[in-house]
N, C-alpha and C positions, 0 to 999 in steps of 0.2 A: 651376599655373605661369602667370603673367601673360604674355600675348603682346603685344609692343610693335612697332608698325609705325613705322619711321623712314624718312621720305622723304629723298632726297638723301644716303643713307648712304654713298655712295662719295666724298662731298666732305669738306672739311676739318672743319667742325663736325659734320656727320652721322656721319662715321666715328667720332669720339670718343664721340658719344652712343650709337651702336650698340654699340661695344666696352664702354662702361661698363654699359649695360643687360645685356649678356650676362654680364659679370663679377659683376653683382648677382643673377644667377640667372634672368633673364627669357628667354623665347623671343623671338627677334628676327626680324622680317621687314624686309629691306632693300629698300625700294621706290624704284626709279629706273632710269635707263638702264644703269647698271653695277652689278655686285655690290658689296656692302659688305664690311667686314673680317670679319664673323661672320654667322651665321644663314643664312636662306634668301632668295634673290634673287627679288623680284617685279618683272618688267620694267614700266616706266612712263615714258612721255614726257609730262611735265607740260604741254607746249604743245599736246597733241593729244587725249588721252583721259583718262577717269576711271580712277583706280587700282583694282586689285583688293585690297580690304582684308579679305577673308574670313578669319575666325579671329582678327582683331586685337581686343584689348580696349581698347587705348589707341593713339592716333596722335600722333606727334611730327613736325610738318611743318617740315622743314629745307630742302627743295629750293627753290632760288632761282636766278634769273639775276642775276649780280653784275657790277659794273664801274662806271665813272664816265662814261658817255656824257652829252652835254649834253641838256637837255630839248628835245623836239621833233625830235630826230635820228631817222634810220631805225632805229637800234639800240633806241630806246625802245619801238617796236612789238613787237620780238622779246622784249624784257624784260617787257613787259606781258602777253604771251601766257603766260608762265610765272608771274610774280609775282601777277598779278591773275586772269586766266582759269584758270590752273592751280589757284589757291586755290579758286575756285568749284567746280571739278571735284572737288577733294579733299574739300571740305566736304559736297558732295552724297554722295560715296561713303562718308564717315564715318558717315552715317546715325545720328546720335545718340551715337556713341562719344565719350568725352572726347578733345578735341583740344588739344594744346599747339602753338601756332603761333609759330615763331621769327621775330621782326621785327627791328628795328634802331633804335638811337637816332637814326639819320639821318632819321627821320620828323619829328623835332622842328623847329620853326621856327628858322631860322638867326639869327645876329647876337648881340649882347651879351645879358646878363641870364640866363646859364646857369650861374651859380655854384652853384646847388642846384636841379637839374631834377627835379621830381616828375612823376608820370604825368599830371597835369593841365596840364602845359606845352602851349602851342598846337601843334597838328599841322597845319602848312600852310607854304607858301612854300618847299618843298624846292628845292635848287639843282641837283639832277641827276635823271636819269631813275630811278636806283635808288631814291632817297628817295621820289620821287613814286609809283612803282609799289608799293613796300613799304607806303606809307601807304594806298594804295587796297586792297591785299590784306588788310592787317590790319583795315581797316574792315569787310570782309566777315566776317572771322574773329570780330571782336568782336560783330557783329550776330548771328552764329550761336551765341554763348555760349561761345566758346573762351577759353582762357587764352593771352594774348599776351605774349611775353617780348621786352624791348627791351634787348639788350646793346649795348655801345659798343666799337668797335675790338677785335675778338676776335683774340687772339694765342695762339701755342703751337706745339707740335711739328707740322710739316706745313703751317704757314701758307703759302698760295700767294699772298697778297695784300699785307698790310701790310709784313712784313719784307723780302720781295724788292724791293718798290718803294723802301723806305728805302735798302737797300744799293745799288741801282742809281743812286741820285742822289748818291752820293759822287763828287766830281770832284777829282782832284789833292790828296787828303787833306782836302777841305773839303766839308761838308754845309751847305747854306743852308736855313734855316727861316724862315717868314714872321713878322716881328714879334718882340717880346721874349718871354721865357719865360712860360709860362702853366701852369695846373694842369688836368690832364685825367684823366678816368676811362678806364680800360682794363678789358678783361674776359678773363681767362684762359679758354681753351676748356674746361678741366676744370671751372671754376665754372659755365659755361653748361651743360655736359652734366649736371652734378649738378642744376641748377635744372630742366632739361627733364624729368628723371626723377622729380622730386618734385612738380612743379607740376600734375599731372593732377587732384589732389584739391583744388586751391585754388579759391576763388570765381572765376567768370569775370571777365575784365578784363585790363588791361595792367599789367605789372610791369617795372620797371627791374632789370637784372642787370649788376653790375660788381664788380670787386675791392673789398675792404673799405675801401680808402683811395685817394684820387686820387694822381697822380704829378706831379712837375715834368716838364714836357715834355722839356726839355733833358737832365735826368738820365736819364729813361727811354730816350731815344734813345742816349745815351752807353753805357748798360748793354747795350743790344742790339748796338751796334756792337762793344763790347769782347768780348761773348760769341761773336761771329762772327769774332773776330780781326782786325777792321778798325780801323785807326788813322786817326782823322779829327777835325778841329776842327769845331765848330759855329759857323756864322756866322748873323747875323740880317739878313735882307733887309727893308728898310723896307716897311711894309705897302702904301703907294701903288704901289711898284714891283711887289710881288707881285700885287696886284689887276690892275694893267695887263697884266702878263705872262699872267695867267690869262685875262683877257678876250680878248687877242690869240690865245692858243692855242685857245680855244673857237671864235672866229670862223674860224680856219683849218680847224678840224676839220669845220665845217659845209660846207666846200667839197669835202671828201673823204668820200664816202659810207662809213658804218660806221667812220670813224676815231675813236679815242678820244684826246682831247687829253692831252699829257704833264703839263699843269698845268690845274687847273680852279678856279672860284670855290668849289666845294664843298670841295676839298682845302685851300684857303687858309682858309676859314671854320673847318674842323674843327681846324686846327693853330694858328690865330692867336688864338683866343678861349678863355678858360677854359670848360670844359664838364665839370661834375661831376654825376653821376647820384645822386639820392637813392634808396637801395635799401631804405628802411624798410618799404615795403609788402610786399616779398618776405620781409624778415626777420621781419615780424609773423607770417608763415606758418611760421616755424621754419627758413627757409633761411639759411645763412651761407656767405660766400665763404671758401674755405680755401686757395686758391693765390694767389700774387702774382708779380710780375715777377722778384723775386729768385730764386724757385724755378725759374722758367724759365731765367734766365740761368745759374744754377749748374748746371743740367742740361746746357745747351749746352757750358759750359766743361769739364765732366767728359768729355763726348764728344770 
């Protein structure tokens, strides 16, 4: 029986990966500060110590510090301790074991020209601390010969980030989004979990992971709102206003230590430009995305 160590197994993505690994017959080690949904708990503080990976055949590194703090803020140092220094500790402890390192499409350079993003797209100029530290962490993983997965906008059951933020921004039956409708890649957490468990045998390198087809941004948002029983119209905020509001929010957040701005340049960039990931490289390894947003929305509606 294969033993898979999943770091961050108490979190959103990690818990799905650990549960799927157990369902497929693997012995699971849940490595992190809190126990995961299955298997044996191995305590680990990614910001302080190397993990105990004794007995693991494969390591899926999902532990990360997430959020949208501005670059150069005090929060970035804490994020770096987990996403970069923690990665170095993890890779040292892995000691030659296959490592699947969960990164993010936020490492890609911002701006236009992302209608078909391959893994060769530039990785620089990230607009927030999360993207910067994930890029630095994945560079270590790639240099160590790991398989690095780059999902975009992971959604699904238990999502503590995207969906709650979306619902919280509905005001008086109106949700304002920056600029006109665009096409976006999203990643069902089940698709990411499946990729994590099949990628250990892939050639080292970076791989985009996303649902099989991109979505209309506005249609996707409407589907999520409907599935949560929220009635709201979608309005389009002119991009200059959105950029100005984000810049002002980031400036104010710098005056308050550890404050995360309610709107950032990163959020505007991710929502206002078409971003479609090319997943051909992963598909060449035999991986296929089997879940989509309709599956998620119908599950919520039935509940």
